[in-house]
C-alpha positions as CSV (number, residue, x, y, z in Angstrom):
1,M,4.0,-24.2,8.1
2,T,1.9,-23.3,6.5
3,K,1.1,-25.1,3.4
4,S,2.2,-22.3,1.2
5,E,5.4,-22.3,3.4
6,D,5.7,-26.3,2.9
7,T,5.6,-25.7,-1.1
8,I,8.6,-24.1,-0.8
9,V,11.1,-25.8,1.2
10,A,9.9,-29.2,-0.9
11,A,11.4,-26.9,-3.7
12,S,14.1,-25.1,-2.4
13,S,17.5,-25.3,-0.2
14,G,19.7,-23.6,2.2
15,G,19.5,-20.2,1.9
16,D,17.4,-19.7,-0.9
17,M,14.6,-21.1,0.9
18,V,15.2,-18.7,4.1
19,Y,15.0,-16.1,1.2
20,K,12.0,-17.3,-0.6
21,L,10.3,-17.8,2.6
22,L,11.4,-14.8,4.3
23,R,10.4,-13.0,1.6
24,Q,7.1,-14.5,0.6
25,A,6.6,-12.5,4.8
26,I,7.5,-9.5,4.3
27,L,5.6,-9.2,0.6
28,R,2.4,-10.6,2.5
29,L,3.0,-8.3,5.2
30,D,3.4,-11.4,7.9
31,L,6.2,-9.9,8.7
32,P,5.0,-6.2,8.6
33,P,6.9,-3.3,7.9
34,G,9.6,-2.5,10.8
35,A,10.1,-6.1,12.2
36,D,12.8,-7.0,14.2
37,L,15.0,-10.1,11.8
38,D,16.5,-12.0,14.4
39,E,18.6,-14.2,13.3
40,A,19.2,-16.6,15.7
41,A,14.9,-16.8,16.4
42,I,14.8,-17.6,12.3
43,S,17.2,-19.5,12.4
44,V,15.5,-21.9,14.7
45,R,12.6,-21.2,13.0
46,Y,12.9,-22.7,9.7
47,D,16.1,-25.1,11.1
48,V,18.9,-24.3,10.0
49,S,22.5,-22.5,10.6
50,R,22.8,-18.7,10.6
51,T,24.7,-19.2,7.8
52,P,21.9,-19.5,5.0
53,V,19.6,-16.9,6.9
54,R,22.5,-14.3,6.9
55,E,22.9,-14.7,3.1
56,A,19.3,-14.4,2.6
57,L,19.3,-11.2,4.3
58,I,21.6,-10.2,2.1
59,R,19.7,-10.7,-1.3
60,L,16.0,-9.3,0.9
61,T,18.8,-5.9,1.2
62,A,19.6,-5.4,-1.9
63,E,15.7,-5.6,-2.6
64,G,14.8,-3.4,-0.2
65,L,12.8,-5.0,1.3
66,V,15.3,-5.5,4.8
67,S,17.3,-2.5,6.3
68,S,20.3,-2.4,8.8
69,T,21.5,-0.1,11.1
70,R,24.6,-0.4,13.4
71,G,23.5,-2.2,17.1
72,R,19.5,-3.3,15.8
73,G,20.1,-5.8,13.9
74,A,18.0,-6.4,10.8
75,R,14.4,-5.2,9.8
76,V,11.8,-5.2,7.6
77,A,12.1,-2.4,5.2
78,A,9.4,0.8,6.6
79,M,7.0,1.6,4.1
80,N,4.8,4.7,4.2
81,L,1.9,5.3,2.1
82,A,1.8,8.6,2.4
83,N,4.6,9.0,-0.8
84,L,3.1,7.3,-2.6
85,R,3.3,10.0,-5.7
86,D,6.3,9.4,-5.3
87,F,6.7,6.5,-5.9
88,F,4.4,6.6,-8.7
89,E,6.1,8.9,-10.7
90,G,9.5,6.2,-10.5
91,L,7.2,3.5,-11.5
92,D,5.7,5.2,-14.4
93,V,9.4,7.1,-16.0
94,L,10.9,3.8,-15.1
95,Q,7.9,1.1,-16.5
96,R,8.0,3.5,-19.8
97,S,11.6,3.8,-20.4
98,L,11.8,-0.1,-20.0
99,T,8.7,-0.6,-22.1
100,R,9.8,1.0,-24.9
101,L,13.4,-0.6,-24.9
102,A,12.5,-3.8,-24.7
103,A,10.6,-3.2,-28.1
104,L,13.5,-1.9,-29.7
105,R,16.2,-3.9,-29.1
106,R,13.8,-7.4,-27.3
107,T,15.4,-11.0,-29.0
108,D,13.2,-13.4,-30.3
109,A,14.2,-15.8,-27.1
110,D,12.9,-12.8,-25.0
111,L,9.4,-12.1,-26.3
112,T,8.8,-16.0,-26.0
113,G,9.8,-15.3,-22.8
114,I,7.5,-12.3,-22.3
115,R,4.9,-14.7,-23.7
116,A,5.6,-17.5,-21.3
117,H,4.9,-15.2,-18.2
118,M,1.6,-14.2,-19.7
119,A,0.2,-16.8,-20.3
120,A,1.5,-18.3,-16.1
121,F,-0.3,-15.1,-15.2
122,E,-3.9,-15.6,-17.2
123,G,-3.9,-19.0,-15.6
124,A,-3.4,-18.0,-12.3
125,A,-5.8,-15.6,-12.8
126,A,-8.3,-18.2,-13.8
127,R,-7.6,-19.7,-10.8
128,R,-8.1,-16.4,-8.5
129,D,-4.2,-17.7,-6.7
130,V,-3.6,-14.0,-6.0
131,D,0.0,-15.0,-4.0
132,Q,0.7,-16.8,-7.7
133,I,-0.5,-13.6,-9.9
134,N,1.9,-11.3,-7.9
135,E,4.7,-13.7,-7.8
136,I,3.7,-14.1,-11.9
137,N,3.1,-10.3,-12.2
138,Y,6.9,-9.1,-10.5
139,A,8.6,-11.8,-13.5
140,F,6.6,-10.4,-16.7
141,H,7.0,-7.6,-16.1
142,A,11.2,-7.7,-14.6
143,A,11.0,-9.7,-17.9
144,I,10.3,-7.0,-19.8
145,G,13.0,-4.4,-17.8
146,A,15.4,-7.3,-19.0
147,A,14.4,-7.3,-22.7
148,A,14.8,-3.9,-22.6
149,Q,19.0,-4.1,-22.0
150,S,20.2,-1.8,-19.5
151,G,21.1,-2.8,-16.7
152,Y,20.8,0.7,-14.0
153,L,17.2,1.1,-15.0
154,H,16.3,-2.8,-14.7
155,T,18.0,-2.4,-11.5
156,A,15.8,0.1,-10.1
157,Y,13.1,-1.1,-11.9
158,L,13.0,-4.3,-9.9
159,R,13.2,-2.8,-6.3
160,S,10.3,-0.3,-7.3
161,L,8.4,-3.9,-8.6
162,V,9.1,-5.4,-5.3
163,E,8.5,-1.7,-3.4
164,G,4.4,-2.8,-5.5
165,M,3.8,-6.2,-4.6
166,R,3.6,-4.7,-0.9
167,I,1.8,-1.8,-1.5
168,G,-0.6,-3.8,-3.1
169,H,-0.6,-6.0,-0.7
170,V,-2.0,-3.3,2.0
171,T,-4.8,-2.3,0.0
172,F,-5.7,-6.2,0.1
173,A,-5.5,-7.1,3.6
174,E,-6.5,-3.7,4.6
175,H,-9.9,-3.6,2.3
176,D,-12.1,-7.3,2.4
177,G,-14.7,-5.3,0.1
178,V,-11.9,-4.8,-3.0
179,R,-12.4,-8.3,-4.1
180,A,-15.8,-7.8,-5.3
181,R,-13.3,-5.1,-7.4
182,Q,-11.0,-7.8,-8.4
183,H,-12.5,-9.7,-10.9
184,E,-12.9,-6.8,-13.4
185,H,-9.1,-5.9,-12.9
186,L,-7.8,-9.0,-13.3
187,D,-9.4,-8.4,-16.6
188,A,-8.3,-5.3,-17.7
189,T,-4.8,-6.3,-16.5
190,I,-5.0,-9.4,-19.1
191,N,-5.8,-6.7,-21.4
192,D,-2.7,-4.4,-21.1
193,H,-0.9,-7.4,-20.9
194,R,-1.2,-8.5,-23.9
195,T,-1.3,-5.3,-25.7
196,I,1.9,-4.6,-24.6
197,V,3.3,-7.6,-25.2
198,Q,1.9,-6.9,-29.0
199,A,3.4,-4.2,-29.3
200,I,6.6,-5.7,-28.0
201,A,6.6,-8.3,-30.6
202,D,5.4,-5.5,-33.1
203,R,8.7,-3.2,-32.1
204,D,6.1,-0.8,-31.7
205,A,7.8,2.1,-29.0
206,D,5.3,4.5,-28.9
207,T,2.6,2.1,-29.0
208,A,4.4,0.4,-25.7
209,E,5.1,2.9,-23.9
210,R,1.9,4.8,-24.2
211,C,0.7,1.1,-22.6
212,A,3.3,1.0,-19.8
213,G,2.2,4.2,-18.8
214,E,-1.5,3.4,-18.6
215,H,-1.2,0.1,-17.3
216,V,0.3,2.5,-14.3
217,E,-2.1,4.3,-13.8
218,L,-4.5,1.0,-13.5
219,F,-2.4,-0.3,-10.7
220,R,-2.0,3.9,-9.4
221,N,-6.1,4.0,-9.7
222,R,-6.6,0.3,-8.0
223,I,-4.7,1.3,-5.0
224,V,-5.5,5.4,-4.2
225,T,-9.4,3.3,-4.7
226,T,-8.6,1.1,-2.5
227,I,-7.4,3.6,0.4
228,L,-9.9,6.5,0.1
229,S,-12.5,3.5,0.6
230,L,-11.3,2.9,3.7
231,E,-13.2,3.9,7.3
232,P,-10.7,7.0,7.8
233,T,-9.2,6.0,10.7
234,R,-8.1,3.1,9.3
235,A,-7.3,5.3,6.0
236,I,-4.8,7.2,8.4
237,A,-3.1,3.9,10.2
238,S,-2.3,2.8,6.7
239,S,-0.2,5.9,6.1
240,K,2.1,6.3,8.6
241,L,3.5,2.1,8.1
242,T,7.0,3.7,8.8
243,G,7.9,0.6,11.4
């Protein structure tokens, strides 16, 4: 196992361990879209019975990272970067709506948790720990979504955040040159986070919604800029990650 996998194993057990290891492999694209997920092979790799493997696959299916077809078994869910416009339209609506509601409905405990995730993100950004940056960013936005107290919207939002993690990793994996712009992007992200959190703290719903939309645009611009900067053949290949 890798050092990262060893860390997960040390902190987890059973189904939770398998879930975290598979989720990490899928988000990093170590398990690419369309890859078969054989229960027997996974149980051997992680030295567990098939029961925790099935539990992990059920959780990953609920997140939209795994799909199951009768006769084919489980596979890593397909990706299609040609649908980026649809993805960002959905993310924009969900993020603006939930951030606005969070400003109106958040509790003091919600705000404390959101601020803790913001601080953790800034620490990961300072270390340039890409895996932690992605995971903590997810936790930060998920906490804002939870503070909105809107279950249906929050569930849809979590799936969008997970898909956003995969899309983001495609651009990093496909184009090393993006690392030269990473510092600038992280600084802009941190500024966005701080502005959003302040608006939520002030219960300023209008500002919270506006800043949430601008934050989606920051992400969209990063992805689109990276894809457009790829060599034509690589750009075409990355847009057809359908498995």
